[in-house]
C-alpha positions in Angstrom: 0.0 0.0 0.0 1.5 3.3 -1.0 -0.8 5.9 0.4 -0.6 9.2 2.2 -2.9 11.6 4.1 -3.1 15.3 4.4 -1.5 17.0 7.4 -5.0 18.2 8.5 -6.3 14.7 8.5 -3.3 13.4 10.3 -3.6 16.0 13.1 -7.3 15.3 13.5 -6.8 11.6 13.7 -3.7 11.7 15.9 -5.4 13.9 18.4 -7.7 11.1 19.4 -5.1 8.4 19.8 -5.0 7.0 23.3 -1.9 6.7 25.4 0.2 3.6 24.8 -0.9 0.7 27.0 1.1 0.0 30.1 -0.5 -3.1 31.6 1.9 -5.9 32.5 0.5 -8.5 30.0 0.1 -6.1 27.0 2.3 -6.6 24.0 3.7 -3.3 22.7 2.7 -2.8 19.0 5.6 -1.1 17.2 5.8 0.8 14.0 9.1 1.0 12.1 9.8 4.4 10.4 12.8 3.9 8.2 13.5 0.2 7.3 16.9 0.5 5.8 20.1 -1.0 7.2 19.7 0.6 10.7 16.0 0.0 10.8 16.5 -3.7 10.0 19.1 -3.9 12.8 16.7 -2.4 15.3 14.1 -5.0 14.2 16.6 -7.7 14.9 17.1 -6.2 18.4 13.4 -6.0 18.9 13.1 -9.7 17.9 15.1 -10.5 21.1 12.7 -8.6 23.3 9.7 -9.9 25.1 6.2 -8.2 25.0 6.7 -6.4 21.6 6.0 -7.0 17.9 6.3 -5.0 14.7 2.8 -4.3 13.3 3.5 -1.4 10.9 6.2 -0.3 8.5 7.0 3.0 6.8 9.8 3.4 4.3 10.1 5.5 1.1 12.0 2.8 -0.8 9.9 -0.1 -1.8 12.5 -2.9 -1.5 13.3 -1.8 2.1 9.6 -1.6 3.0 8.7 -5.0 1.5 11.7 -6.7 3.1 10.7 -5.3 6.6 7.1 -6.4 6.1 8.2 -9.9 5.2 10.5 -10.1 8.2 7.8 -8.9 10.6 5.3 -11.4 9.2 7.8 -14.2 9.7 9.1 -13.3 13.1 5.9 -12.0 14.8 3.3 -13.7 12.8 1.7 -10.4 12.0 0.4 -8.8 8.9 2.0 -5.3 9.1 0.3 -2.3 7.6 2.7 -0.4 5.3 3.0 3.1 4.0 5.5 5.6 2.5 4.2 8.5 4.7 5.2 8.4 8.4 2.3 10.7 9.2 -0.1 8.0 8.1 1.6 5.4 10.3 1.3 7.8 13.3 -2.4 8.1 12.7 -3.0 4.3 13.1 -4.6 3.6 16.5 -3.1 0.1 16.8 0.5 1.4 17.0 1.7 2.1 20.5 5.4 3.0 19.8 7.7 3.7 16.9 11.3 3.0 16.0 12.7 6.1 14.1 15.6 5.0 11.9 15.4 7.4 8.9 18.3 9.4 7.6 19.4 11.9 10.3 17.6 15.0 9.0 14.2 13.3 9.8 14.8 12.3 13.4 13.7 15.5 15.2 10.7 16.3 13.0 9.4 12.7 13.1 10.1 12.4 16.9 8.1 15.6 17.6 5.2 14.4 15.5 5.3 10.9 17.1 4.9 12.2 20.6 2.3 14.7 19.6 0.4 11.8 18.1 0.5 9.9 21.4 3.3 7.4 20.5 6.3 6.4 22.5 9.5 6.4 20.5 12.9 4.9 20.1 14.8 7.5 18.1 18.2 6.8 16.5 21.1 9.1 17.1 21.8 11.9 16.4 18.6 13.1 18.0 18.8 16.1 15.7 21.1 17.9 13.1 19.2 21.2 13.0 19.2 22.9 16.4 15.8 24.6 16.1 14.2 21.3 15.1 16.0 19.4 17.9 14.8 22.0 20.5 11.3 21.8 19.2 11.3 18.0 19.6 12.8 18.2 23.0 10.2 20.6 24.3 7.4 18.5 22.7 8.6 15.3 24.3 8.8 17.0 27.7 5.3 18.4 27.3 3.9 15.1 26.1 5.1 12.8 28.8 5.8 10.1 26.3 8.5 7.5 26.8 11.5 8.2 24.5 14.7 6.3 24.2 17.6 7.8 22.2 19.7 5.2 20.3 23.0 6.0 22.0 23.2 2.3 22.9 26.5 2.6 24.8 24.4 3.6 27.7 23.3 -0.1 27.8 26.8 -1.6 27.4 28.5 -3.0 30.5 32.0 -1.6 30.0 30.6 1.9 29.5 28.2 1.7 32.4 31.1 0.6 34.6 33.3 3.5 33.3 30.6 6.0 34.0 30.4 4.9 37.6 34.2 5.0 38.0 34.4 8.6 36.6 31.5 9.8 38.7 33.0 8.3 41.8 35.9 10.8 41.6 38.5 8.1 41.4 40.4 10.1 38.7 40.4 13.3 40.7 39.5 16.4 38.7 39.2 15.7 35.0 40.3 18.7 33.0 40.6 17.3 29.5 39.0 14.6 27.4 40.9 13.6 24.2 39.0 11.7 21.5 40.1 10.8 18.0 38.6 8.5 15.4 40.4 7.6 12.1 39.7 5.3 9.1 40.4 5.5 5.4 38.0 3.2 3.6 34.8 4.9 2.2 32.3 3.3 4.5 29.6 5.7 3.2 29.6 4.2 -0.3 26.3 2.6 -1.3 25.6 1.2 -4.7 22.7 3.2 -6.3 22.9 2.0 -9.9 20.0 -0.4 -9.3 17.7 2.2 -7.7 14.6 3.0 -9.9 12.7 6.2 -9.4 9.5 4.3 -9.6 10.5 2.5 -6.4 11.0 5.7 -4.4 8.5 8.0 -2.8 10.8 11.0 -3.5 8.7 13.7 -2.0 8.3 11.8 1.2 12.1 11.2 1.4 12.8 15.0 1.1 10.3 15.7 3.9 10.7 19.4 4.7 14.1 19.8 2.9 14.3 21.8 -0.4 12.6 20.2 -3.4 14.9 18.8 -6.1 14.8 16.3 -8.9 15.1 12.7 -8.1 18.7 11.7 -7.3 19.5 8.1 -6.4 22.8 9.0 -4.9 21.2 11.4 -2.4 18.9 8.6 -1.4 21.7 6.1 -0.8 24.6 8.3 0.2 22.7 11.1 2.0 25.6 11.3 4.6 27.5 13.4 2.0 25.0 16.2 1.6 24.3 19.1 3.9 20.6 19.0 3.3 20.4 15.8 5.2 23.2 15.8 7.8 25.5 18.2 9.7 28.5 16.0 8.8 31.0 14.3 11.1 29.6 16.2 14.1 26.2 14.5 13.9 27.3 11.2 12.2 30.1 10.4 14.6 30.8 12.9 17.4 27.3 12.2 18.9 28.5 8.8 20.1 31.4 10.2 21.9 30.1 13.5 23.3 27.2 11.6 24.8 29.8 9.9 27.0 31.1 13.3 28.2 27.6 14.5 29.3 26.9 11.1 31.0 30.2 10.5 32.7 30.8 14.1 33.9 27.2 15.2 34.5 27.5 18.4 32.5 24.7 18.5 29.9 25.7 21.4 27.6 29.0 22.9 26.4 29.7 26.5 27.2 31.3 27.0 23.9 32.6 25.3 20.7 35.1 26.0 17.9 35.9 23.7 15.0 37.9 23.4 11.8 38.1 20.9 8.9 37.3 20.4 5.3 37.3 18.1 2.3 41.0 17.2 1.8 41.1 13.7 0.2 37.6 12.4 -0.9 36.9 15.0 -3.6 33.9 13.0 -4.9 31.2 15.7 -4.8 30.7 15.3 -1.1 29.6 18.5 0.8 30.6 17.3 4.3 34.2 17.3 5.5 36.5 14.3 5.6 38.7 15.8 8.3 37.2 17.5 11.3 38.4 18.8 14.7 36.2 20.4 17.4 37.1 21.8 20.8 34.3 22.2 23.4 34.7 23.7 26.8 32.2 23.0 29.7 31.0 25.0 32.7 32.4 22.5 35.2 35.9 23.3 34.0 37.1 20.8 31.3 38.0 20.8 27.6 36.9 18.1 25.1 38.8 17.6 21.9 37.1 15.5 19.2 39.0 14.8 16.0 38.1 12.6 13.1 39.8 11.7 9.8 38.4 9.7 6.9 41.8 9.9 5.2 44.1 7.8 7.3 43.5 4.7 9.5 45.7 5.8 12.4 43.5 4.1 15.0 41.3 5.6 17.7 42.0 7.4 21.0 39.6 8.1 23.9 41.5 9.4 27.0 40.1 11.0 30.1 42.8 13.0 31.9 42.4 13.5 35.6 44.6 14.8 38.4 45.2 11.3 39.8 45.6 9.4 36.5 44.1 8.5 33.1 41.2 6.5 31.9 41.7 4.9 28.5 38.3 4.1 27.0 39.8 2.2 24.1 41.4 -0.4 26.4 39.0 0.1 29.3 41.8 0.6 31.7 42.6 3.2 34.4 46.0 4.0 35.8 48.1 6.7 37.3 49.6 7.6 33.9 50.1 11.4 33.6 49.9 12.2 37.3 52.9 13.3 39.4 50.8 13.9 42.6 51.3 11.9 45.8 47.7 10.6 45.5 48.2 9.2 42.0 46.6 5.9 41.2 48.9 2.9 41.5 48.7 -0.2 39.4 46.8 -0.2 36.0 43.3 -1.7 36.4 41.0 -3.1 33.8 37.4 -2.0 34.1 35.0 -4.9 34.8 31.7 -4.6 32.9 28.5 -4.1 34.7 25.6 -6.5 34.0 23.0 -4.6 32.0 20.2 -5.6 29.6 19.8 -4.5 26.0 19.0 -0.9 25.0 15.9 -2.1 23.1 14.6 -4.2 25.9 15.1 -1.2 28.3 12.9 0.8 25.9 10.1 -1.8 25.8 10.2 -2.3 29.6 9.9 1.5 30.1 7.0 1.7 27.6 5.2 -0.9 29.7 6.2 0.6 33.1 6.1 4.3 32.1 9.6 4.8 33.4 12.5 6.9 32.0 14.8 5.0 29.7 18.6 5.0 30.1 19.1 7.4 27.2 16.4 10.0 27.9 15.3 12.8 25.7 17.6 15.1 27.8 20.6 12.9 26.8 19.5 13.2 23.2 19.0 16.9 23.3 22.4 17.4 25.0 24.3 15.6 22.4 22.3 17.2 19.6 23.2 20.6 21.1 26.9 19.9 21.3 27.0 18.5 17.7 25.0 21.4 16.3 27.3 23.9 18.0 30.4 22.1 16.6 28.9 21.9 13.1 27.9 25.6 13.1 31.4 26.5 14.3 32.8 24.7 11.3 30.3 26.3 8.9 30.8 29.9 10.2 34.4 29.9 11.4 33.1 31.4 14.6 33.0 30.3 18.3 29.5 29.2 19.3 28.2 29.7 22.8 25.2 28.2 24.6 22.7 29.9 26.8 21.5 27.3 29.3 18.6 29.4 30.6 17.1 30.2 27.2 18.3 27.0 25.5 19.8 29.0 22.6 23.0 28.8 20.6 24.6 32.2 20.3 
């Protein structure tokens, strides 16, 4: 079924949708919005969960949509409804919650509409790539009271949970700098688009609220390269890492951000940089450096520098390295993972109990703010500042 509804009809229908059910024996009915590679991964994660099933699918690309419907029918023995328009899916009364796994530029807008339609939501990271849209979604979620899990899944991984507890315990003393670097050389963004037929794509629905343009299969498959659909490395990669900063150090927004970078190697028509470096300072008194190169596979670095020693998040070890103080840490210690359940099961459990998930909307808006600040700093060549009272980038 390839159908759509007017926004007026969607709003009228969505306004009457009841809250998602929370009774202990109820199965959560889930709609998938964006059934490409990431959406299919989330479906596999949902397959491992109890008390949930996919009953609806939305995707603008017919092969993705049909594949997801086939998977859902096989796994959950359902007959999922399908559409190319996410607003139509949000109007369906039988859908309790949605998984949002569209290209990044759709996350904030769809999340806002989802909670306004009475749906709980699992929203992939980054939570937003446009600050105004991210803020609007953040305020809508807080107003709605819906359950929202952001897809920063490291918050549900044992080693990271243990590291967060270690840092928050004060073991490292005062942390003044966090040094993060990610490097690879292979073109991971490459997606074959030679087989994509315009007749299989709901192109207007793909563009959402972005500027209209003629059908372009490359933009559909390699949207990560174009500014209409992403804010580049900041949103695509830095969101994973800066979320750890907010979580571990309990400081939700940068005070300021500067950035530099450009397209130095992959001159293939891309509009987003292949080398990027951002510096963000925080009110609690520490500096974060995030650098990334798509031009050299030099390995990764994730160091947390404290007055008593250093936490290495690549090897998950803590030691007195770098400290000359009498109270420096002694022997190197490997972090022991905490037992923790899956990110998706945490979401489903919270939908049923009406609890706050591990990666709350606050966590999502925090990383979106930091990433938007860094991206804007790169675009403008200026230092970006953040007003915590007004929630505004200056």
